[in-house]
C-alpha positions as a Markdown table, in Angstrom:
| # | Residue | x | y | z |
|---|---|---|---|---|
| 1 | Met | 49.6 | -27.5 | 218.8 |
| 2 | Ala | 53.2 | -26.8 | 217.7 |
| 3 | Glu | 54.2 | -23.2 | 217.0 |
| 4 | His | 56.0 | -22.3 | 213.8 |
| 5 | Lys | 58.4 | -19.5 | 213.4 |
| 6 | Ala | 60.1 | -18.2 | 210.3 |
| 7 | Ile | 63.8 | -18.0 | 210.5 |
| 8 | Tyr | 65.9 | -16.4 | 207.9 |
| 9 | Ala | 69.4 | -17.8 | 207.2 |
| 10 | Thr | 72.0 | -17.1 | 204.6 |
| 11 | Leu | 71.0 | -20.2 | 202.7 |
| 12 | Gly | 68.1 | -18.4 | 201.0 |
| 13 | Leu | 67.5 | -15.2 | 199.2 |
| 14 | Gly | 65.4 | -13.6 | 201.9 |
| 15 | Pro | 66.0 | -10.3 | 203.6 |
| 16 | Asn | 69.2 | -11.6 | 205.3 |
| 17 | Ala | 70.7 | -13.2 | 202.3 |
| 18 | Ser | 74.4 | -13.3 | 201.9 |
| 19 | Glu | 75.9 | -10.7 | 199.5 |
| 20 | Phe | 77.7 | -13.6 | 197.9 |
| 21 | Arg | 74.5 | -15.4 | 196.8 |
| 22 | Gly | 72.1 | -14.6 | 194.0 |
| 23 | Lys | 72.1 | -14.2 | 190.3 |
| 24 | Pro | 75.1 | -12.5 | 188.7 |
| 25 | Ser | 75.2 | -8.8 | 189.2 |
| 26 | Pro | 77.9 | -6.1 | 189.7 |
| 27 | Glu | 77.1 | -6.2 | 193.5 |
| 28 | Val | 77.6 | -10.0 | 193.8 |
| 29 | Asp | 80.7 | -9.8 | 191.6 |
| 30 | Ala | 82.1 | -7.0 | 193.8 |
| 31 | Ala | 81.6 | -9.2 | 197.0 |
| 32 | Trp | 83.4 | -12.1 | 195.4 |
| 33 | Asp | 86.2 | -9.9 | 194.1 |
| 34 | Arg | 86.9 | -8.7 | 197.6 |
| 35 | Val | 87.6 | -12.2 | 198.9 |
| 36 | Thr | 89.1 | -13.9 | 195.9 |
| 37 | Gln | 92.4 | -12.0 | 195.8 |
| 38 | Thr | 95.1 | -14.7 | 195.8 |
| 39 | Tyr | 98.4 | -13.5 | 197.2 |
| 40 | Leu | 101.6 | -15.3 | 196.4 |
| 41 | Tyr | 104.1 | -15.8 | 199.2 |
| 42 | Pro | 107.7 | -16.5 | 198.3 |
| 43 | Met | 109.1 | -19.8 | 199.7 |
| 44 | Thr | 112.6 | -21.2 | 199.6 |
| 45 | Lys | 113.3 | -24.7 | 198.4 |
| 46 | Glu | 113.8 | -25.8 | 202.0 |
| 47 | Glu | 110.4 | -24.4 | 203.0 |
| 48 | Val | 108.7 | -26.3 | 200.2 |
| 49 | Ile | 110.4 | -29.5 | 201.3 |
| 50 | Lys | 109.6 | -28.9 | 204.9 |
| 51 | Met | 105.9 | -28.6 | 204.0 |
| 52 | Gly | 106.1 | -32.1 | 202.4 |
| 53 | Asn | 106.1 | -30.9 | 198.8 |
| 54 | Asp | 108.4 | -31.7 | 196.0 |
| 55 | Pro | 110.2 | -28.6 | 194.6 |
| 56 | Glu | 110.2 | -30.3 | 191.1 |
| 57 | Tyr | 106.4 | -29.8 | 191.0 |
| 58 | Ala | 106.4 | -26.3 | 192.6 |
| 59 | Val | 106.2 | -23.1 | 190.7 |
| 60 | Leu | 109.4 | -21.1 | 190.6 |
| 61 | Met | 108.7 | -17.4 | 190.8 |
| 62 | Pro | 110.4 | -15.2 | 188.1 |
| 63 | Glu | 113.1 | -13.0 | 189.5 |
| 64 | Glu | 111.3 | -10.0 | 188.0 |
| 65 | Met | 108.7 | -10.3 | 190.8 |
| 66 | Gly | 111.3 | -8.9 | 193.2 |
| 67 | Phe | 111.8 | -11.8 | 195.5 |
| 68 | Gly | 115.2 | -12.8 | 194.2 |
| 69 | Lys | 116.4 | -16.1 | 192.7 |
| 70 | Gly | 115.2 | -19.5 | 193.8 |
| 71 | His | 111.9 | -18.6 | 195.4 |
| 72 | Tyr | 108.8 | -20.7 | 194.9 |
| 73 | Ala | 105.2 | -19.5 | 194.8 |
| 74 | Gly | 103.2 | -20.4 | 197.9 |
| 75 | Phe | 99.6 | -19.3 | 198.8 |
| 76 | Ala | 97.2 | -20.0 | 201.6 |
| 77 | Asp | 95.0 | -23.0 | 200.9 |
| 78 | Val | 91.9 | -21.2 | 202.0 |
| 79 | Glu | 92.5 | -18.6 | 199.3 |
| 80 | His | 92.7 | -21.3 | 196.7 |
| 81 | Lys | 89.5 | -23.0 | 197.9 |
| 82 | Ile | 87.6 | -19.7 | 197.8 |
| 83 | His | 88.9 | -19.0 | 194.3 |
| 84 | Cys | 87.6 | -22.5 | 193.2 |
| 85 | Leu | 84.2 | -21.8 | 194.7 |
| 86 | Asp | 84.1 | -18.6 | 192.7 |
| 87 | Val | 85.1 | -20.4 | 189.5 |
| 88 | Leu | 82.3 | -22.9 | 190.1 |
| 89 | Arg | 79.8 | -20.1 | 190.7 |
| 90 | Lys | 80.8 | -18.6 | 187.3 |
| 91 | Glu | 80.5 | -21.9 | 185.6 |
| 92 | Ile | 76.9 | -22.3 | 186.8 |
| 93 | Tyr | 76.2 | -18.9 | 185.2 |
| 94 | Ser | 78.3 | -19.4 | 182.1 |
| 95 | Asp | 75.6 | -17.8 | 180.0 |
| 96 | Tyr | 76.4 | -14.6 | 181.9 |
| 97 | Tyr | 80.1 | -14.9 | 182.4 |
| 98 | Gly | 81.1 | -16.7 | 179.2 |
| 99 | Glu | 82.7 | -20.1 | 179.1 |
| 100 | Lys | 86.3 | -19.0 | 179.4 |
| 101 | Lys | 85.9 | -16.1 | 181.8 |
| 102 | Ser | 87.9 | -17.7 | 184.6 |
| 103 | Pro | 90.4 | -20.5 | 184.1 |
| 104 | Leu | 90.1 | -23.6 | 186.2 |
């Protein structure tokens, strides 16, 4: 006869559940807030082109941000993807967060 063993993983809401899962709460929001900080990195026009992007479609950073003239906004793709996951999470619970809490 086969033996069965209970295994807890982060996919559920058991005792080992991830702090990022569950219904909306201040604790879940705090966990997401820690990892959804998107930092902008200044890039020159040459760097934008070197990455295979067209500067015409890149975001030019205002000089007031302190990076000088002619710098474009860059960010890590993983930060963008985590941000998008958080936006989807909030859309699922739009009754809690409101429909326009986080722009897409």
